[in-house]
VEXDREN-2710 file (C-alpha; in Angstrom, 1 decimal):
% VEXDREN-2710
k/r/px/py/pz
1/MET/-17.4/8.5/-32.9
2/SER/-17.9/6.9/-36.2
3/ARG/-15.9/4.0/-37.6
4/ARG/-14.6/6.4/-40.3
5/ARG/-13.2/8.9/-37.8
6/PHE/-12.0/6.2/-35.4
7/ALA/-9.7/4.3/-37.9
8/PRO/-7.3/7.3/-38.6
9/VAL/-7.1/8.0/-34.9
10/VAL/-6.0/4.5/-34.1
11/LEU/-3.5/4.5/-37.0
12/THR/-2.0/7.7/-35.8
13/ALA/-1.7/6.4/-32.3
14/LEU/0.0/3.2/-33.5
15/ALA/2.5/5.3/-35.5
16/CYS/3.2/7.4/-32.5
17/ALA/3.7/4.3/-30.4
18/LEU/6.2/2.8/-32.8
19/PHE/8.3/6.0/-32.9
20/ALA/8.1/6.7/-29.2
21/LEU/8.9/3.4/-27.5
22/PRO/10.0/4.1/-23.9
23/ALA/13.6/4.2/-22.8
24/LEU/13.4/0.7/-21.2
25/ALA/13.0/-0.9/-24.6
26/ASP/16.5/0.2/-25.5
27/SER/18.2/-0.3/-22.2
28/GLN/16.7/-3.8/-21.7
29/ALA/15.5/-2.6/-18.3
30/ARG/12.2/-3.8/-17.0
31/ILE/9.5/-2.4/-14.7
32/VAL/7.2/-4.5/-12.5
33/ARG/4.2/-3.7/-10.4
34/LEU/3.7/-3.0/-6.7
35/SER/0.3/-4.7/-6.8
36/ASP/-0.8/-4.7/-3.1
37/VAL/0.0/-2.6/-0.1
38/GLN/-1.3/-3.1/3.4
39/GLY/-0.2/-1.3/6.4
40/SER/3.2/0.5/6.5
41/VAL/5.3/-0.2/3.4
42/LEU/8.3/1.9/2.3
43/MET/10.2/2.0/-1.0
44/ASP/13.7/3.3/-1.9
45/LYS/13.5/3.9/-5.7
46/ASN/17.2/4.4/-5.9
47/ALA/16.5/8.1/-6.7
48/GLY/18.5/9.6/-3.9
49/LEU/15.5/10.3/-1.7
50/GLY/15.9/7.3/0.6
51/PHE/12.9/5.3/1.8
52/GLU/9.5/6.9/1.0
53/ARG/5.9/5.8/1.7
54/ALA/5.0/3.2/-0.9
55/PHE/1.5/3.0/-2.4
56/LEU/-0.4/0.8/-4.8
57/ASN/0.6/0.6/-8.4
58/LEU/4.0/2.1/-8.0
59/PRO/6.4/0.8/-10.6
60/ILE/9.4/-1.1/-9.4
61/THR/12.7/-0.8/-11.2
62/GLN/16.1/-2.3/-10.9
63/GLY/17.9/-1.3/-7.8
64/ALA/14.8/-0.5/-5.8
65/GLN/14.3/-1.7/-2.2
66/LEU/11.0/-2.5/-0.6
67/GLN/10.5/-2.6/3.2
68/THR/7.5/-3.6/5.3
69/ARG/7.1/-2.6/8.9
70/ALA/5.5/-4.6/11.7
71/ASP/2.0/-4.0/10.4
72/GLY/2.9/-4.1/6.7
73/ARG/2.5/-6.5/3.8
74/ALA/3.1/-6.1/0.1
75/GLU/2.8/-8.0/-3.2
76/ILE/4.8/-7.5/-6.4
77/GLU/3.6/-8.8/-9.8
78/PHE/6.0/-9.7/-12.6
79/GLU/5.0/-9.4/-16.2
80/ASP/3.7/-12.9/-16.6
81/GLY/1.6/-12.8/-13.4
82/SER/4.2/-14.4/-11.2
83/THR/4.1/-12.9/-7.7
84/LEU/6.4/-12.1/-4.7
85/ARG/4.6/-11.4/-1.4
86/LEU/6.3/-9.9/1.6
87/GLY/5.3/-10.5/5.2
88/PRO/5.7/-8.0/8.0
89/ASP/9.2/-6.8/9.0
90/THR/10.7/-7.7/5.6
91/GLU/13.1/-6.0/3.3
92/VAL/14.0/-7.0/-0.3
93/GLU/16.2/-5.5/-3.0
94/PHE/15.5/-5.9/-6.7
95/SER/19.1/-6.1/-7.8
96/THR/18.4/-7.2/-11.4
97/LEU/15.3/-6.6/-13.5
98/GLY/16.5/-6.9/-17.0
99/LEU/16.4/-8.7/-20.4
100/SER/19.0/-11.0/-22.0
101/ASP/20.0/-10.4/-25.6
102/SER/17.6/-13.2/-26.5
103/GLY/14.7/-11.5/-24.8
104/LYS/14.7/-13.7/-21.7
105/ARG/13.5/-11.9/-18.6
106/ILE/16.1/-12.0/-15.7
107/SER/15.0/-11.2/-12.2
108/VAL/17.3/-11.3/-9.1
109/VAL/15.8/-10.5/-5.7
110/ASN/17.7/-10.3/-2.5
111/LEU/15.7/-11.1/0.7
112/ILE/17.7/-9.0/3.2
113/GLU/15.5/-9.9/6.2
114/GLY/12.1/-11.3/7.0
115/MET/9.8/-13.6/5.0
116/ALA/8.8/-13.8/1.4
117/TYR/6.4/-16.0/-0.7
118/VAL/7.3/-16.7/-4.3
119/ASN/4.8/-18.0/-6.8
120/TRP/6.8/-18.3/-10.0
121/MET/4.8/-19.4/-13.1
122/ASN/7.3/-19.1/-15.9
123/LYS/9.5/-21.8/-17.3
124/ASN/11.2/-19.6/-19.9
125/ASP/12.4/-16.7/-17.8
126/SER/15.0/-16.7/-15.0
127/PHE/14.3/-15.9/-11.3
128/THR/16.9/-15.9/-8.5
129/LEU/16.2/-15.4/-4.8
130/ASN/19.2/-14.8/-2.5
131/PHE/18.5/-15.1/1.2
132/SER/21.2/-15.3/3.9
133/SER/24.0/-17.4/2.4
134/GLU/21.6/-19.5/0.3
135/LYS/20.4/-19.0/-3.3
136/VAL/17.5/-20.3/-5.3
137/GLU/17.7/-20.2/-9.1
138/LEU/14.5/-21.1/-10.9
139/ASP/14.0/-22.2/-14.5
140/HIS/10.6/-23.9/-13.9
141/PRO/7.3/-23.0/-12.1
142/ALA/7.5/-23.3/-8.3
143/HIS/5.7/-21.9/-5.2
144/PHE/7.7/-21.5/-2.0
145/ARG/8.2/-19.5/1.2
146/ALA/11.7/-18.2/2.3
147/GLU/12.7/-16.8/5.7
148/THR/15.9/-15.3/6.8
149/SER/17.2/-14.0/10.1
150/THR/20.6/-13.3/11.8
151/THR/20.8/-17.0/12.9
152/LEU/18.7/-19.2/10.6
153/SER/17.2/-19.3/7.1
154/LYS/14.4/-21.6/6.0
155/LEU/12.8/-22.6/2.7
156/ALA/9.4/-24.3/2.5
157/VAL/8.0/-25.7/-0.8
158/PHE/4.3/-25.7/-1.6
159/LYS/4.6/-26.7/-5.3
160/GLY/7.4/-28.0/-7.4
161/ASP/10.9/-29.0/-6.4
162/VAL/13.3/-26.2/-5.4
163/GLU/17.1/-26.6/-5.4
164/VAL/18.9/-24.4/-2.8
165/ALA/22.6/-23.7/-3.2
166/GLY/24.8/-22.5/-0.3
167/PRO/27.7/-23.3/2.0
168/ALA/26.2/-26.8/2.6
169/GLY/26.2/-27.5/-1.2
170/LYS/23.1/-28.1/-3.2
171/VAL/19.9/-29.2/-1.4
172/LEU/16.8/-30.3/-3.3
173/VAL/13.6/-29.5/-1.3
174/ALA/10.6/-31.4/-2.5
175/LYS/6.9/-30.4/-2.3
176/LYS/5.5/-30.2/1.2
177/ARG/9.0/-30.2/2.7
178/MET/11.0/-27.5/4.5
179/ALA/14.8/-27.0/4.8
180/THR/16.4/-25.2/7.7
181/PHE/19.9/-23.8/7.2
182/ASP/22.1/-23.2/10.3
183/PRO/25.7/-22.2/9.5
184/THR/26.7/-22.9/13.1
185/ALA/25.4/-26.4/13.3
186/GLU/27.5/-29.5/12.4
187/ASP/25.1/-30.7/9.7
188/LYS/24.5/-27.2/8.3
189/TYR/21.0/-28.0/7.3
190/THR/18.0/-30.2/8.0
191/VAL/15.0/-31.2/5.9
192/ALA/11.6/-32.0/7.5
193/LYS/7.9/-31.8/6.9
194/LEU/6.6/-28.4/6.0
195/GLU/5.4/-26.4/8.9
196/GLU/2.5/-24.1/8.2
197/LEU/2.5/-20.5/9.3
198/PRO/-0.4/-18.1/9.8
199/LEU/0.4/-16.0/6.7
200/ASP/0.3/-19.1/4.5
201/SER/-3.5/-18.7/4.2
202/TRP/-3.0/-15.1/3.0
203/ASP/-0.5/-16.3/0.4
204/LYS/-2.7/-19.2/-0.8
205/GLU/-5.9/-17.1/-1.2
206/ALA/-3.9/-14.4/-3.1
207/VAL/-2.7/-17.1/-5.5
208/ASP/-6.3/-18.4/-5.8
209/TYR/-7.6/-14.8/-6.5
210/HIS/-5.1/-14.4/-9.4
211/GLN/-5.9/-17.8/-10.8
212/GLN/-9.6/-17.2/-10.7
213/TYR/-9.8/-13.8/-12.2
214/ALA/-6.9/-14.1/-14.7
215/LYS/-7.9/-17.5/-16.2
216/ASN/-9.3/-16.0/-19.4
217/ASN/-6.3/-13.8/-20.1
218/SER/-5.5/-13.6/-23.8
219/THR/-3.1/-10.6/-23.5
220/PRO/0.7/-11.0/-23.6
221/TYR/0.9/-9.8/-20.0
222/GLY/-0.4/-11.2/-16.7
223/TYR/0.4/-8.4/-14.2
224/GLY/-2.8/-6.6/-13.3
225/PHE/-5.1/-8.7/-15.5
226/SER/-6.8/-10.4/-12.5
227/ASP/-7.8/-7.1/-11.1
228/LEU/-9.5/-6.2/-14.4
229/GLY/-11.6/-9.4/-14.0
230/TYR/-12.6/-8.6/-10.5
231/TYR/-13.2/-4.8/-10.6
232/GLY/-14.8/-4.4/-14.1
233/SER/-16.1/-5.9/-17.3
234/TYR/-15.5/-6.1/-21.0
235/GLN/-17.9/-5.2/-23.8
236/THR/-17.6/-4.9/-27.6
237/ILE/-18.7/-1.4/-28.6
238/PRO/-19.6/-0.7/-32.2
239/GLY/-16.9/1.5/-33.8
240/TYR/-14.5/0.9/-30.9
241/GLY/-14.1/-2.8/-30.6
242/LEU/-13.4/-4.6/-27.3
243/MET/-13.4/-2.1/-24.4
244/TRP/-13.1/-2.5/-20.6
245/GLN/-14.8/-0.4/-18.0
246/PRO/-14.4/-0.4/-14.2
247/PHE/-17.5/-0.9/-12.1
248/PHE/-19.0/2.1/-10.1
249/THR/-18.2/4.8/-12.6
250/GLY/-20.6/7.7/-13.4
251/VAL/-21.0/11.2/-14.8
252/GLY/-18.0/13.3/-13.9
253/TRP/-15.7/10.3/-13.3
254/ASN/-12.5/10.1/-15.3
255/PRO/-9.6/7.6/-14.9
256/PHE/-7.0/10.4/-14.1
257/MET/-8.9/11.8/-11.1
258/ASP/-6.9/10.0/-8.3
259/GLY/-3.3/8.9/-8.2
260/ALA/0.2/10.3/-8.0
261/TRP/3.3/11.1/-10.1
262/SER/6.4/9.4/-8.9
263/TRP/9.9/10.2/-10.2
264/TYR/12.4/7.5/-11.3
265/PRO/16.0/7.9/-12.4
266/GLY/16.3/7.4/-16.2
267/PHE/12.5/7.4/-16.7
268/GLY/11.3/10.7/-15.2
269/PHE/7.8/11.0/-13.7
270/ILE/5.6/7.9/-14.1
271/TYR/1.9/8.1/-13.2
272/ALA/0.6/5.7/-10.6
273/SER/-3.2/5.2/-10.4
274/ALA/-4.9/5.0/-7.0
275/TYR/-7.5/2.5/-8.2
276/PRO/-6.9/-1.1/-7.2
277/TRP/-7.2/-2.2/-10.8
278/GLY/-5.0/0.6/-12.1
279/TRP/-2.0/-1.0/-13.8
280/LEU/-2.6/-2.4/-17.3
281/PRO/-5.0/0.5/-18.4
282/TYR/-2.3/3.0/-17.5
283/ARG/0.6/1.2/-19.1
284/TYR/-0.8/0.0/-22.4
285/GLY/-3.7/0.8/-24.7
286/ASN/-5.9/3.9/-24.7
287/TRP/-8.6/5.5/-22.6
288/MET/-11.5/6.9/-24.6
289/PHE/-14.7/8.7/-23.6
290/VAL/-17.5/6.8/-25.3
291/PRO/-20.9/8.6/-25.6
292/SER/-23.6/7.0/-23.5
293/PHE/-21.0/4.8/-21.7
294/GLY/-18.4/7.1/-20.2
295/TRP/-14.7/6.5/-20.0
296/MET/-13.6/3.1/-21.2
297/TRP/-10.2/1.4/-21.8
298/GLN/-9.2/-0.1/-25.1
299/PRO/-6.7/-2.9/-24.6
300/GLY/-3.7/-3.2/-27.0
301/PHE/-0.5/-1.5/-28.1
302/TRP/1.4/-4.1/-26.0
303/ASN/4.8/-3.1/-27.4
304/SER/4.5/0.5/-26.0
305/TRP/4.8/0.6/-22.2
306/VAL/4.0/4.2/-21.2
307/GLY/4.6/6.2/-18.0
308/VAL/2.1/8.9/-19.0
309/PRO/-1.3/7.2/-19.8
310/HIS/-2.8/7.6/-23.3
311/TYR/-6.2/8.9/-24.2
312/LEU/-7.8/9.4/-27.6
313/GLY/-10.9/11.0/-29.1
314/THR/-13.3/13.6/-27.9
315/VAL/-13.3/14.3/-24.2
316/PRO/-15.9/15.9/-21.9
317/ALA/-16.0/19.6/-21.2
318/GLY/-13.7/20.5/-18.4
319/PHE/-11.5/17.4/-18.7
320/ARG/-7.9/17.9/-17.6
321/PRO/-5.4/15.6/-19.3
322/PRO/-2.6/14.0/-17.2
323/VAL/0.5/16.1/-17.4
324/SER/3.9/15.3/-15.8
325/PRO/5.1/17.6/-13.1
326/THR/8.2/19.8/-13.6
327/GLY/10.7/21.3/-11.2
328/THR/10.7/18.6/-8.6
329/VAL/11.6/14.9/-8.0
330/HIS/9.2/14.5/-5.1
331/THR/5.9/12.6/-5.4
332/VAL/3.0/14.8/-6.6
333/VAL/-0.4/13.7/-5.5
334/VAL/-3.4/14.0/-7.9
335/GLY/-6.9/14.3/-6.4
336/LYS/-7.5/12.2/-3.4
337/GLY/-4.3/10.3/-4.0
338/GLY/-6.0/7.0/-3.1
339/PRO/-7.5/5.7/0.1
340/ALA/-5.6/5.6/3.3
341/VAL/-3.9/2.2/3.8
342/GLY/-5.0/0.4/7.0
343/THR/-4.2/-2.9/8.5
344/MET/-7.9/-4.0/9.0
345/THR/-10.8/-4.2/6.6
346/PRO/-13.6/-1.9/7.6
347/SER/-16.7/-3.7/8.9
348/SER/-18.9/-1.5/6.7
349/LEU/-18.3/0.4/3.5
350/LEU/-20.4/2.8/1.5
351/VAL/-19.9/2.1/-2.2
352/SER/-21.0/5.0/-4.4
353/ARG/-21.3/5.8/-8.1
354/GLY/-18.0/7.4/-9.2
355/SER/-15.8/5.5/-6.7
356/ALA/-14.6/3.1/-9.4
357/GLY/-13.6/0.5/-6.8
358/LEU/-11.6/2.8/-4.4
359/GLY/-11.7/1.3/-0.9
360/ILE/-12.7/-2.2/-2.0
361/SER/-10.0/-4.7/-1.2
362/ARG/-9.4/-7.5/-3.6
363/GLY/-11.8/-10.4/-3.1
364/SER/-13.5/-8.8/-0.1
365/VAL/-16.9/-8.5/-1.6
366/ASN/-18.6/-11.1/-3.7
367/ASN/-19.7/-10.4/-7.3
368/LEU/-19.0/-6.8/-7.9
369/GLY/-21.1/-7.0/-11.1
370/HIS/-24.3/-7.4/-9.1
371/LEU/-23.2/-4.7/-6.6
372/ASN/-22.5/-2.4/-9.6
373/ASN/-26.1/-2.7/-10.8
374/GLU/-27.4/-1.9/-7.4
375/VAL/-25.2/1.2/-7.1
376/ALA/-26.2/2.3/-10.6
377/LYS/-29.9/2.0/-9.7
378/SER/-29.8/3.7/-6.3
379/GLY/-26.6/5.8/-6.3
380/SER/-24.9/3.9/-3.5
381/ALA/-25.0/0.7/-1.4
382/GLN/-23.7/-0.3/2.0
383/VAL/-21.6/-3.4/2.1
384/HIS/-19.9/-5.5/4.8
385/PRO/-16.6/-6.6/3.2
386/SER/-14.8/-9.6/4.5
387/THR/-11.1/-9.6/5.3
388/GLN/-8.9/-9.5/2.3
389/PHE/-7.7/-13.0/2.2
390/GLY/-6.7/-15.2/5.1
391/ALA/-4.4/-13.7/7.7
392/VAL/-5.0/-10.4/9.5
393/ARG/-3.1/-8.5/12.2
394/SER/-5.2/-7.7/15.2
395/SER/-4.1/-6.3/18.5
396/GLY/-0.5/-6.9/17.6
397/ALA/-1.0/-10.7/17.0
398/MET/-1.3/-12.6/13.8
399/HIS/-4.3/-15.0/13.4
400/VAL/-6.1/-16.8/10.6
401/SER/-9.6/-15.7/9.7
402/ASN/-12.0/-18.5/8.7
403/THR/-14.8/-16.1/7.9
404/PRO/-16.2/-16.9/4.4
405/HIS/-16.2/-14.0/1.9
406/SER/-19.6/-12.4/1.8
407/GLY/-21.2/-9.6/-0.2
408/SER/-23.6/-6.9/0.9
409/SER/-27.2/-7.4/1.6
410/GLY/-27.9/-5.5/-1.7
411/ALA/-25.1/-7.1/-3.7
412/GLY/-27.2/-10.0/-4.7
413/HIS/-29.8/-8.0/-6.5
414/SER/-29.5/-7.0/-10.1
415/SER/-31.2/-4.6/-12.5
416/SER/-31.5/-4.3/-16.2
417/SER/-29.4/-1.1/-16.3
418/GLY/-25.9/-0.8/-14.9
419/VAL/-22.9/1.4/-15.2
420/SER/-20.9/-1.4/-16.7
421/HIS/-23.5/-1.7/-19.5
422/GLY/-23.6/-5.4/-19.5
423/GLY/-20.7/-7.9/-19.2
424/GLY/-20.0/-10.2/-16.4
425/GLY/-18.5/-9.3/-13.1
426/GLY/-16.3/-10.9/-10.6
427/GLY/-17.6/-14.1/-9.2
428/GLY/-17.3/-15.4/-5.7
429/HIS/-13.9/-15.9/-4.2
430/HIS/-12.4/-19.3/-4.9
431/ASN/-11.0/-21.3/-2.0
END
């Protein structure tokens, strides 16, 4: 596509975006991302269908509930990249996901049972966590762990000072300290040295992953950006500008091959990509088929969140555009619908051209850029991924894995040609 043809297309798309802003812009509602799913995780979207199987990249709206089973874990990313992680046997409710009249984001989460990790990065927005009879209201960055049960509740602080309000009054919990709240005890609460738990390593390494791969973010949004840094690369294409492409693409691959349509009250069907990087490229910007390069994503159009992904320009023969289902409110799977979610990382994984990252857990293989070159050269490569982050469930017990992250025997080799057509890849995991 020439620059002359490309400019009117972009102007037309911009005009359409300005006149077709989604409903959430008027209602001041917000949508956040289910950014990681491991094991059995369920979601009630407040759509009258009860709890359904949750999967990666599902949008989360106000009123939704998320539940992990004994083998389940989940992560939720907010717009600025702040995260909420849920351990096994945990249930939360997103009672408020909205905007104030001044544009301030307001998030209220109820921890109904179980354990949650909060890494809140924003000092301008408001975040509230209710657990048992206690409440945390943040107006500054903080990183902490909260637990609740029928008898006790606990809050442990990893970074920042956190004030907890409850029947015992207000308690300031400092960094590396932990407060235990017992409504039946005479003192109501105690504060002591922080006690480490097995899942702390999973939480810490997830935080490190986001920090490493999102450190060059220049977009207005942080949710999903770290996955773009790990699973693909950017390149400036003449006539198109800055474009991003996932690793392990090839002839015949298109970004709408695998995923699902999920229905939400007030929004209708929203497309959820099965790819582990599949959030920002399906919510903003445009997909384009670039001759000699294949499908690439053009970042931008940040004021126009979309439920049906955009694409522009000439498409390959046989391409089927994404079209919302009709006549049902049940989830509609597209293609493979994504990989099966297990509780353990496979000891061996065959990465092939056209897989676009499916099956590769975040941070489990070093330097996907080098592996991408190997796959582009030979068609596939066998890798031995390490566990995604620190704590894994094995034989019903939780333990901490100290195995360093390692790539495949072929991942360290590079070639002059690659599907990513230049650009850096993800580096090694930062500990």
